C-alpha positions as CSV (number, residue, x, y, z in Angstrom):
1,M,-3.9,-11.5,31.8
2,Q,-6.7,-10.2,29.6
3,D,-6.3,-9.9,25.8
4,P,-6.3,-6.2,24.9
5,N,-7.6,-7.0,21.4
6,P,-10.4,-9.6,21.9
7,L,-11.9,-11.4,18.9
8,P,-15.3,-10.0,17.9
9,W,-18.3,-12.2,18.7
10,G,-21.8,-11.5,17.6
11,A,-22.8,-9.5,14.5
12,Q,-20.3,-9.6,11.7
13,D,-19.4,-6.9,9.2
14,R,-21.1,-8.6,6.3
15,F,-24.1,-7.4,4.1
16,Q,-26.1,-8.7,1.3
17,A,-28.7,-6.8,-0.8
18,H,-31.8,-8.7,-1.9
19,F,-34.0,-7.4,-4.7
20,I,-37.6,-8.7,-4.3
21,V,-39.9,-9.3,-7.2
22,K,-43.6,-10.1,-6.5
23,K,-44.5,-13.2,-8.4
24,D,-46.5,-16.2,-7.3
25,S,-44.1,-19.1,-7.9
26,S,-45.5,-21.6,-5.4
27,N,-46.7,-24.1,-8.0
28,K,-43.6,-23.7,-10.3
29,T,-40.8,-23.3,-7.8
30,L,-38.1,-25.0,-9.9
31,D,-38.8,-22.8,-12.9
32,Y,-37.6,-19.7,-11.0
33,I,-34.3,-21.0,-9.7
34,A,-31.2,-19.6,-11.4
35,R,-27.5,-18.8,-10.8
36,T,-24.6,-17.6,-12.8
37,I,-21.8,-19.9,-13.9
38,L,-18.8,-17.8,-14.8
39,S,-16.0,-18.8,-17.1
40,T,-12.9,-16.7,-16.2
41,D,-9.3,-15.9,-17.2
42,G,-6.5,-14.8,-14.9
43,H,-6.0,-15.1,-11.2
44,F,-6.9,-13.1,-8.1
45,S,-7.3,-9.4,-8.8
46,T,-6.6,-9.8,-12.5
47,K,-9.4,-12.3,-13.0
48,K,-11.7,-11.3,-15.8
49,I,-15.0,-12.9,-16.9
50,K,-15.0,-14.5,-20.4
51,N,-18.4,-16.0,-20.5
52,V,-21.6,-16.1,-18.4
53,T,-24.1,-18.9,-18.4
54,W,-27.1,-19.4,-16.2
55,N,-27.9,-22.7,-14.5
56,G,-31.4,-23.6,-13.2
57,G,-35.0,-23.9,-14.5
58,Q,-37.1,-22.1,-17.1
59,L,-35.8,-18.7,-15.9
60,A,-32.2,-19.7,-16.6
61,K,-33.1,-20.7,-20.2
62,S,-34.7,-17.2,-20.7
63,L,-31.6,-15.5,-19.1
64,N,-29.2,-17.5,-21.3
65,D,-31.0,-16.2,-24.4
66,D,-30.5,-12.5,-23.4
67,S,-27.1,-11.8,-24.8
68,A,-27.2,-8.1,-23.8
69,L,-27.7,-9.0,-20.2
70,N,-24.8,-11.5,-20.3
71,K,-22.5,-8.8,-21.8
72,M,-23.5,-6.5,-19.0
73,I,-22.6,-9.1,-16.4
74,Q,-19.2,-9.8,-18.1
75,K,-18.2,-6.2,-17.4
76,Q,-18.7,-6.7,-13.6
77,S,-16.2,-8.0,-11.1
78,V,-16.4,-11.8,-10.3
79,K,-18.0,-11.1,-7.0
80,D,-20.7,-8.8,-8.5
81,A,-21.3,-11.2,-11.4
82,T,-22.1,-14.1,-9.1
83,I,-25.9,-13.7,-9.0
84,F,-28.5,-16.0,-7.4
85,V,-32.3,-16.1,-8.0
86,D,-34.4,-18.0,-5.5
87,P,-38.2,-18.2,-5.3
88,T,-40.4,-18.4,-2.1
89,E,-44.2,-18.6,-2.0
90,D,-45.1,-15.2,-3.4
91,V,-41.8,-13.5,-4.2
92,V,-38.6,-14.2,-6.1
93,R,-35.3,-12.9,-4.6
94,I,-32.3,-11.7,-6.7
95,Y,-29.1,-11.3,-4.7
96,G,-25.3,-11.6,-4.9
97,K,-22.5,-12.6,-2.6
98,W,-21.9,-11.2,0.9
99,K,-19.8,-8.0,1.1
100,N,-18.2,-6.1,3.9
101,T,-18.8,-2.4,4.8
102,F,-16.2,-1.1,2.3
103,E,-17.3,-3.3,-0.6
104,F,-21.1,-3.0,0.0
105,G,-23.0,-0.9,-2.5
106,I,-25.1,-1.2,-5.7
107,T,-23.7,0.5,-8.8
108,K,-26.0,1.8,-11.5
109,E,-24.8,-1.0,-13.8
110,L,-25.5,-3.7,-11.2
111,F,-29.0,-2.2,-10.6
112,E,-29.7,-2.3,-14.4
113,I,-28.7,-6.0,-14.4
114,Y,-31.0,-6.9,-11.5
115,D,-33.8,-4.9,-13.2
116,K,-33.4,-6.9,-16.5
117,I,-33.5,-10.1,-14.4
118,A,-36.7,-8.9,-12.7
119,G,-38.2,-8.3,-16.2
120,H,-37.5,-11.9,-17.1
121,I,-39.1,-13.1,-13.9
122,K,-42.2,-11.0,-14.5
123,S,-42.5,-12.3,-18.1
124,L,-42.5,-16.0,-17.1
């Protein structure tokens, strides 16, 4: 007997937006690595962000000094506030967590956050 509802194999319903900043980081790769470390209150859907710190290289130090950026990130959901910055040879990627079809999207506030991070990358 064949299963009328087979499990999906192949492409999954997950998406991730990457923002690309042109910057030659090949000789200073570790300087451009950064990720958010979130301090939270509450559980599950009531979880709120108390504090945002950045962990990584020189870029993380610059992002930690930007209190306006960190206040903007505190207003986001925990999933949107989890931000990663990774360099490759000639670009630096800014991205968040994987999202499904219903969650996927970039709000104006999240775009402004990524834009401020890109400004910090350009200024290094």
